[in-house]
C-alpha beads as a LAMMPS data file, in Angstrom:
LAMMPS data file: protein, C-alpha beads

300 atoms
299 bonds

1 atom types
1 bond types

-500.0 500.0 xlo xhi
-500.0 500.0 ylo yhi
-500.0 500.0 zlo zhi

Masses

1 110.0

Atoms # bond

1 1 1 -219.844 169.438 -116.888
2 1 1 -223.533 170.241 -116.782
3 1 1 -225.910 167.734 -115.261
4 1 1 -228.439 165.903 -117.372
5 1 1 -231.288 167.740 -115.666
6 1 1 -229.719 171.147 -116.169
7 1 1 -229.013 170.427 -119.811
8 1 1 -232.591 169.365 -120.346
9 1 1 -233.908 172.509 -118.685
10 1 1 -231.528 174.764 -120.601
11 1 1 -232.585 173.187 -123.882
12 1 1 -236.233 173.439 -122.999
13 1 1 -235.830 177.088 -122.062
14 1 1 -234.592 177.926 -125.528
15 1 1 -236.883 175.740 -127.552
16 1 1 -240.343 175.392 -126.053
17 1 1 -243.108 177.909 -126.400
18 1 1 -245.152 178.817 -123.340
19 1 1 -248.473 177.838 -124.885
20 1 1 -250.242 174.505 -124.774
21 1 1 -248.971 172.125 -127.443
22 1 1 -251.636 170.287 -129.421
23 1 1 -251.617 167.891 -132.300
24 1 1 -253.772 170.261 -134.322
25 1 1 -251.337 173.150 -133.978
26 1 1 -247.699 172.005 -133.809
27 1 1 -245.331 174.448 -132.079
28 1 1 -243.407 176.972 -134.107
29 1 1 -239.850 176.303 -135.160
30 1 1 -237.440 177.025 -132.338
31 1 1 -235.385 180.174 -132.638
32 1 1 -231.900 179.754 -134.015
33 1 1 -229.330 180.370 -131.303
34 1 1 -226.213 179.787 -133.413
35 1 1 -225.829 181.882 -136.561
36 1 1 -225.057 180.110 -139.815
37 1 1 -221.380 180.621 -140.558
38 1 1 -220.430 182.595 -143.690
39 1 1 -220.079 180.641 -146.928
40 1 1 -216.640 179.090 -147.272
41 1 1 -214.317 179.042 -150.253
42 1 1 -211.912 176.535 -148.665
43 1 1 -211.407 173.321 -150.631
44 1 1 -213.378 170.274 -149.481
45 1 1 -214.356 166.778 -150.533
46 1 1 -218.143 166.569 -151.106
47 1 1 -217.920 162.831 -150.344
48 1 1 -216.548 163.400 -146.853
49 1 1 -218.985 164.476 -144.114
50 1 1 -216.532 163.893 -141.263
51 1 1 -215.748 166.560 -138.690
52 1 1 -217.275 168.292 -135.687
53 1 1 -220.585 169.947 -136.519
54 1 1 -222.667 172.470 -134.580
55 1 1 -226.430 172.763 -135.157
56 1 1 -227.733 176.225 -136.006
57 1 1 -231.294 175.536 -134.889
58 1 1 -232.685 173.522 -132.030
59 1 1 -235.739 171.725 -130.839
60 1 1 -237.865 169.846 -133.339
61 1 1 -238.210 168.102 -136.682
62 1 1 -240.240 170.841 -138.378
63 1 1 -243.343 172.964 -137.989
64 1 1 -245.337 170.565 -140.151
65 1 1 -245.861 167.506 -137.996
66 1 1 -248.354 165.219 -139.828
67 1 1 -251.733 164.297 -138.424
68 1 1 -251.668 161.333 -136.073
69 1 1 -253.492 158.046 -136.311
70 1 1 -255.863 157.054 -133.527
71 1 1 -253.068 154.987 -131.992
72 1 1 -250.730 157.969 -132.229
73 1 1 -253.250 160.308 -130.600
74 1 1 -253.686 157.911 -127.686
75 1 1 -249.941 157.688 -127.094
76 1 1 -249.458 161.428 -127.599
77 1 1 -252.023 162.082 -124.863
78 1 1 -249.700 160.393 -122.363
79 1 1 -246.666 162.595 -123.027
80 1 1 -246.003 165.567 -120.758
81 1 1 -243.415 168.000 -122.159
82 1 1 -242.595 170.812 -119.744
83 1 1 -244.056 173.458 -122.066
84 1 1 -247.519 172.051 -121.552
85 1 1 -247.595 172.890 -117.866
86 1 1 -245.238 175.673 -116.926
87 1 1 -243.656 178.707 -118.602
88 1 1 -240.012 177.733 -118.457
89 1 1 -237.361 179.494 -116.430
90 1 1 -234.413 178.302 -114.387
91 1 1 -235.333 176.675 -111.119
92 1 1 -237.398 173.913 -109.577
93 1 1 -241.093 173.659 -110.439
94 1 1 -243.687 171.878 -108.297
95 1 1 -245.178 170.199 -111.372
96 1 1 -241.815 168.952 -112.604
97 1 1 -242.573 165.505 -111.194
98 1 1 -245.410 165.337 -113.748
99 1 1 -243.226 166.034 -116.761
100 1 1 -242.933 162.928 -118.875
101 1 1 -239.626 163.805 -120.496
102 1 1 -237.550 160.603 -120.385
103 1 1 -234.233 162.424 -120.174
104 1 1 -235.233 163.906 -116.806
105 1 1 -234.939 160.343 -115.499
106 1 1 -231.583 159.891 -117.253
107 1 1 -232.941 157.758 -120.080
108 1 1 -230.921 158.172 -123.293
109 1 1 -232.058 160.908 -125.617
110 1 1 -232.300 158.755 -128.705
111 1 1 -232.314 160.007 -132.287
112 1 1 -233.067 162.433 -133.888
113 1 1 -233.533 164.319 -130.639
114 1 1 -229.833 164.020 -129.823
115 1 1 -229.129 166.431 -132.686
116 1 1 -230.790 169.303 -130.850
117 1 1 -229.653 169.113 -127.255
118 1 1 -226.866 171.596 -127.421
119 1 1 -225.665 174.544 -129.394
120 1 1 -224.330 177.894 -128.293
121 1 1 -221.357 177.442 -130.600
122 1 1 -219.856 174.301 -129.086
123 1 1 -219.441 171.080 -131.025
124 1 1 -221.929 168.395 -130.095
125 1 1 -221.881 166.146 -133.154
126 1 1 -218.835 164.426 -134.585
127 1 1 -218.761 162.248 -137.703
128 1 1 -215.788 159.929 -138.217
129 1 1 -214.864 157.674 -141.142
130 1 1 -213.914 154.096 -140.287
131 1 1 -213.343 150.908 -142.323
132 1 1 -216.702 149.628 -143.535
133 1 1 -218.715 152.223 -141.648
134 1 1 -219.136 155.836 -140.590
135 1 1 -219.511 156.725 -136.895
136 1 1 -221.632 159.552 -135.498
137 1 1 -220.826 160.723 -131.947
138 1 1 -222.939 162.896 -129.649
139 1 1 -222.145 164.967 -126.564
140 1 1 -225.364 164.004 -124.815
141 1 1 -224.851 160.584 -123.171
142 1 1 -221.454 160.397 -124.949
143 1 1 -222.833 157.778 -127.341
144 1 1 -222.407 156.924 -131.006
145 1 1 -224.286 155.463 -133.949
146 1 1 -222.846 152.998 -136.471
147 1 1 -223.644 153.696 -140.120
148 1 1 -222.740 150.351 -141.701
149 1 1 -221.498 150.511 -145.299
150 1 1 -220.399 146.881 -145.710
151 1 1 -223.417 145.729 -147.681
152 1 1 -225.580 144.489 -144.821
153 1 1 -229.347 145.070 -144.834
154 1 1 -231.650 146.311 -142.099
155 1 1 -233.445 143.595 -140.139
156 1 1 -237.223 143.517 -140.454
157 1 1 -237.862 143.381 -136.708
158 1 1 -234.675 144.101 -134.759
159 1 1 -234.583 144.275 -130.997
160 1 1 -235.269 147.963 -130.171
161 1 1 -232.325 150.175 -129.266
162 1 1 -232.284 153.798 -128.134
163 1 1 -230.327 154.872 -131.232
164 1 1 -231.621 152.236 -133.623
165 1 1 -229.780 150.352 -136.365
166 1 1 -228.449 152.130 -139.455
167 1 1 -226.912 151.428 -142.851
168 1 1 -225.599 154.039 -145.280
169 1 1 -224.555 154.657 -148.857
170 1 1 -223.732 157.510 -151.209
171 1 1 -226.144 158.840 -153.835
172 1 1 -224.061 161.293 -155.833
173 1 1 -222.854 163.879 -153.305
174 1 1 -225.535 162.948 -150.736
175 1 1 -224.771 160.626 -147.827
176 1 1 -227.942 158.606 -147.215
177 1 1 -228.604 156.833 -143.910
178 1 1 -231.479 154.370 -143.487
179 1 1 -232.426 153.179 -140.021
180 1 1 -235.013 151.352 -137.928
181 1 1 -235.286 149.475 -134.642
182 1 1 -235.726 152.492 -132.361
183 1 1 -236.863 152.202 -128.749
184 1 1 -240.183 154.060 -128.704
185 1 1 -239.740 155.230 -125.104
186 1 1 -237.630 158.089 -126.495
187 1 1 -239.029 161.254 -128.078
188 1 1 -238.370 162.612 -131.540
189 1 1 -237.895 166.134 -130.202
190 1 1 -238.232 168.353 -127.139
191 1 1 -241.938 168.808 -127.796
192 1 1 -242.611 165.192 -126.893
193 1 1 -243.278 164.104 -130.483
194 1 1 -243.742 160.358 -130.384
195 1 1 -243.123 157.367 -132.610
196 1 1 -243.804 153.640 -132.626
197 1 1 -241.568 150.598 -132.874
198 1 1 -242.416 150.521 -136.587
199 1 1 -240.686 153.821 -137.352
200 1 1 -238.168 153.891 -140.173
201 1 1 -236.000 156.893 -140.890
202 1 1 -233.984 158.233 -143.815
203 1 1 -231.340 160.929 -143.286
204 1 1 -229.833 162.770 -146.239
205 1 1 -226.588 164.634 -145.461
206 1 1 -224.946 166.921 -148.002
207 1 1 -221.769 168.915 -147.522
208 1 1 -222.442 172.106 -149.449
209 1 1 -219.036 173.660 -148.744
210 1 1 -216.166 173.147 -146.303
211 1 1 -218.022 174.775 -143.411
212 1 1 -221.618 173.664 -143.896
213 1 1 -223.495 170.381 -143.671
214 1 1 -227.166 170.099 -144.653
215 1 1 -229.503 167.426 -143.343
216 1 1 -233.080 166.476 -144.197
217 1 1 -234.793 163.719 -142.194
218 1 1 -237.784 161.700 -143.356
219 1 1 -239.725 159.668 -140.811
220 1 1 -242.042 156.914 -141.997
221 1 1 -244.228 155.621 -139.189
222 1 1 -247.700 154.637 -140.465
223 1 1 -248.654 153.337 -137.035
224 1 1 -248.295 156.858 -135.592
225 1 1 -248.631 159.345 -138.474
226 1 1 -250.973 159.406 -141.461
227 1 1 -248.184 160.407 -143.853
228 1 1 -244.372 160.656 -143.920
229 1 1 -242.873 163.420 -141.783
230 1 1 -240.194 165.364 -143.654
231 1 1 -238.076 167.807 -141.714
232 1 1 -237.072 171.235 -142.805
233 1 1 -233.451 171.603 -143.874
234 1 1 -231.078 171.456 -140.907
235 1 1 -227.819 173.391 -141.190
236 1 1 -224.656 172.503 -139.257
237 1 1 -221.538 174.649 -139.019
238 1 1 -218.161 172.947 -139.233
239 1 1 -216.026 173.564 -136.165
240 1 1 -212.283 173.236 -135.783
241 1 1 -211.321 170.844 -133.015
242 1 1 -208.926 171.530 -130.198
243 1 1 -207.618 169.627 -127.198
244 1 1 -209.233 172.056 -124.761
245 1 1 -212.879 172.927 -124.239
246 1 1 -213.482 176.648 -123.677
247 1 1 -216.970 176.884 -122.141
248 1 1 -216.587 180.597 -121.524
249 1 1 -216.066 181.153 -125.247
250 1 1 -219.088 179.412 -126.747
251 1 1 -220.271 181.101 -129.872
252 1 1 -218.565 183.007 -132.627
253 1 1 -215.496 185.191 -132.728
254 1 1 -215.926 188.796 -133.914
255 1 1 -215.016 187.711 -137.448
256 1 1 -217.849 185.136 -137.445
257 1 1 -215.668 182.026 -137.118
258 1 1 -216.262 179.552 -134.307
259 1 1 -213.990 178.839 -131.393
260 1 1 -212.336 175.430 -131.496
261 1 1 -213.771 172.777 -129.215
262 1 1 -214.360 169.071 -128.810
263 1 1 -217.309 166.772 -128.220
264 1 1 -217.591 166.880 -124.450
265 1 1 -218.424 164.005 -122.117
266 1 1 -221.930 164.957 -121.057
267 1 1 -223.472 162.175 -119.004
268 1 1 -226.681 162.125 -117.005
269 1 1 -225.727 160.909 -113.533
270 1 1 -227.755 160.836 -110.341
271 1 1 -224.902 162.283 -108.276
272 1 1 -224.787 165.327 -110.561
273 1 1 -228.561 165.735 -110.588
274 1 1 -228.611 165.798 -106.799
275 1 1 -225.857 168.424 -106.778
276 1 1 -227.760 170.506 -109.341
277 1 1 -230.972 170.573 -107.315
278 1 1 -228.993 171.512 -104.227
279 1 1 -227.368 174.442 -106.004
280 1 1 -230.541 175.865 -107.545
281 1 1 -232.674 175.347 -104.443
282 1 1 -230.429 176.218 -101.456
283 1 1 -233.413 177.154 -99.287
284 1 1 -234.882 173.694 -99.665
285 1 1 -238.149 174.910 -101.159
286 1 1 -238.146 172.198 -103.772
287 1 1 -236.447 169.546 -101.671
288 1 1 -233.776 167.057 -102.599
289 1 1 -234.194 164.270 -105.115
290 1 1 -235.118 160.819 -103.960
291 1 1 -235.396 157.570 -105.866
292 1 1 -238.829 155.962 -105.872
293 1 1 -239.037 152.892 -108.029
294 1 1 -237.557 153.711 -111.403
295 1 1 -238.195 157.462 -111.216
296 1 1 -236.690 160.399 -109.406
297 1 1 -239.073 162.721 -107.605
298 1 1 -238.441 165.742 -105.352
299 1 1 -238.809 165.099 -101.662
300 1 1 -241.471 167.188 -99.978

Bonds

1 1 1 2
2 1 2 3
3 1 3 4
4 1 4 5
5 1 5 6
6 1 6 7
7 1 7 8
8 1 8 9
9 1 9 10
10 1 10 11
11 1 11 12
12 1 12 13
13 1 13 14
14 1 14 15
15 1 15 16
16 1 16 17
17 1 17 18
18 1 18 19
19 1 19 20
20 1 20 21
21 1 21 22
22 1 22 23
23 1 23 24
24 1 24 25
25 1 25 26
26 1 26 27
27 1 27 28
28 1 28 29
29 1 29 30
30 1 30 31
31 1 31 32
32 1 32 33
33 1 33 34
34 1 34 35
35 1 35 36
36 1 36 37
37 1 37 38
38 1 38 39
39 1 39 40
40 1 40 41
41 1 41 42
42 1 42 43
43 1 43 44
44 1 44 45
45 1 45 46
46 1 46 47
47 1 47 48
48 1 48 49
49 1 49 50
50 1 50 51
51 1 51 52
52 1 52 53
53 1 53 54
54 1 54 55
55 1 55 56
56 1 56 57
57 1 57 58
58 1 58 59
59 1 59 60
60 1 60 61
61 1 61 62
62 1 62 63
63 1 63 64
64 1 64 65
65 1 65 66
66 1 66 67
67 1 67 68
68 1 68 69
69 1 69 70
70 1 70 71
71 1 71 72
72 1 72 73
73 1 73 74
74 1 74 75
75 1 75 76
76 1 76 77
77 1 77 78
78 1 78 79
79 1 79 80
80 1 80 81
81 1 81 82
82 1 82 83
83 1 83 84
84 1 84 85
85 1 85 86
86 1 86 87
87 1 87 88
88 1 88 89
89 1 89 90
90 1 90 91
91 1 91 92
92 1 92 93
93 1 93 94
94 1 94 95
95 1 95 96
96 1 96 97
97 1 97 98
98 1 98 99
99 1 99 100
100 1 100 101
101 1 101 102
102 1 102 103
103 1 103 104
104 1 104 105
105 1 105 106
106 1 106 107
107 1 107 108
108 1 108 109
109 1 109 110
110 1 110 111
111 1 111 112
112 1 112 113
113 1 113 114
114 1 114 115
115 1 115 116
116 1 116 117
117 1 117 118
118 1 118 119
119 1 119 120
120 1 120 121
121 1 121 122
122 1 122 123
123 1 123 124
124 1 124 125
125 1 125 126
126 1 126 127
127 1 127 128
128 1 128 129
129 1 129 130
130 1 130 131
131 1 131 132
132 1 132 133
133 1 133 134
134 1 134 135
135 1 135 136
136 1 136 137
137 1 137 138
138 1 138 139
139 1 139 140
140 1 140 141
141 1 141 142
142 1 142 143
143 1 143 144
144 1 144 145
145 1 145 146
146 1 146 147
147 1 147 148
148 1 148 149
149 1 149 150
150 1 150 151
151 1 151 152
152 1 152 153
153 1 153 154
154 1 154 155
155 1 155 156
156 1 156 157
157 1 157 158
158 1 158 159
159 1 159 160
160 1 160 161
161 1 161 162
162 1 162 163
163 1 163 164
164 1 164 165
165 1 165 166
166 1 166 167
167 1 167 168
168 1 168 169
169 1 169 170
170 1 170 171
171 1 171 172
172 1 172 173
173 1 173 174
174 1 174 175
175 1 175 176
176 1 176 177
177 1 177 178
178 1 178 179
179 1 179 180
180 1 180 181
181 1 181 182
182 1 182 183
183 1 183 184
184 1 184 185
185 1 185 186
186 1 186 187
187 1 187 188
188 1 188 189
189 1 189 190
190 1 190 191
191 1 191 192
192 1 192 193
193 1 193 194
194 1 194 195
195 1 195 196
196 1 196 197
197 1 197 198
198 1 198 199
199 1 199 200
200 1 200 201
201 1 201 202
202 1 202 203
203 1 203 204
204 1 204 205
205 1 205 206
206 1 206 207
207 1 207 208
208 1 208 209
209 1 209 210
210 1 210 211
211 1 211 212
212 1 212 213
213 1 213 214
214 1 214 215
215 1 215 216
216 1 216 217
217 1 217 218
218 1 218 219
219 1 219 220
220 1 220 221
221 1 221 222
222 1 222 223
223 1 223 224
224 1 224 225
225 1 225 226
226 1 226 227
227 1 227 228
228 1 228 229
229 1 229 230
230 1 230 231
231 1 231 232
232 1 232 233
233 1 233 234
234 1 234 235
235 1 235 236
236 1 236 237
237 1 237 238
238 1 238 239
239 1 239 240
240 1 240 241
241 1 241 242
242 1 242 243
243 1 243 244
244 1 244 245
245 1 245 246
246 1 246 247
247 1 247 248
248 1 248 249
249 1 249 250
250 1 250 251
251 1 251 252
252 1 252 253
253 1 253 254
254 1 254 255
255 1 255 256
256 1 256 257
257 1 257 258
258 1 258 259
259 1 259 260
260 1 260 261
261 1 261 262
262 1 262 263
263 1 263 264
264 1 264 265
265 1 265 266
266 1 266 267
267 1 267 268
268 1 268 269
269 1 269 270
270 1 270 271
271 1 271 272
272 1 272 273
273 1 273 274
274 1 274 275
275 1 275 276
276 1 276 277
277 1 277 278
278 1 278 279
279 1 279 280
280 1 280 281
281 1 281 282
282 1 282 283
283 1 283 284
284 1 284 285
285 1 285 286
286 1 286 287
287 1 287 288
288 1 288 289
289 1 289 290
290 1 290 291
291 1 291 292
292 1 292 293
293 1 293 294
294 1 294 295
295 1 295 296
296 1 296 297
297 1 297 298
298 1 298 299
299 1 299 300
C-alpha cells in the first residue's frame, strides 16, 4: 500500500504544471494517463451506474474556473499547492513544509477531489446499489458517500462533513446527485481550488455503454465564484473486479481491455508516512517527520 504522502506526490507529479498558478490564468487540463476504453457493444442497463470505474483524466474540475469574488480571492491567496513553489519530482523538498495541501497532513481528500487521486488503470471508484440509496466508494481514505433516494431533502445548513450530504434521483437515463454541507478545509482539486461552506453541487452521471460512464459536475458557490463552475465531461472506464489486486499490471492489456482489480484500502497513516520519508531520504538530508501541534514537519 502506498502512503498518503507518496500518493499525493505521485498525483501531483502527473497533474500539476510547473508554472505559477493564478486566478487569472487557471492551469491547463491535466494530461490523460489512462486511455478511454474502446466503445462496447455488450448489453447494459442505462439505469444502473454500479460497478468499479477508473478515471481517464486526473487533476481538476476544468480549465475554465470562474472568476472569484473578493472573499474567494482572499481565501485563495492562503492556499499553497506544490506547483506554486517547486517543479515536482520524487523526493523531499525543503519548501514542502510550506505546502498547504490538506492531504499532506492526512486530512480527508473530500469531493470532488477524491475522483482524481488515482488512475494508472486500477479501480478507485466503486458504485453500489442498496435499498433506498446508492453508495459511492473511494480508494483514497477508504470512504464512501451516501446518495439517498428515499425522498429526503437536503438540509439548509447541515453540519459540515468532508464528503458532504447527498440525495439522488433519475432524470431519464441520467443519474442526478445533489449535495451540500461540505467542509471547506478540503480542496476541489489538486490545484488548490477552494470553496466555501455555502457550496452546492450537482453531479450528472450517464452510462453511455457497458464500459463507459460520463460525469459532469456543476458547482454553485456564490460566496466564492461569480458564476456557476461547470466541469468538462469526465469519462470513466468500467473495470472487471477480481479478488486480487495486481499492482504490477496497472493499465491496459494489449487488446485495450483493463486488468481486473478492486478498490484498495488506501489510508493515510503517520506510521506509513514516516516509513516513506525514510525510504526516499536514506541519507537524512530531509530529516524524519515530527509532529508539531496539528501538523507534520520535517526535522532539521
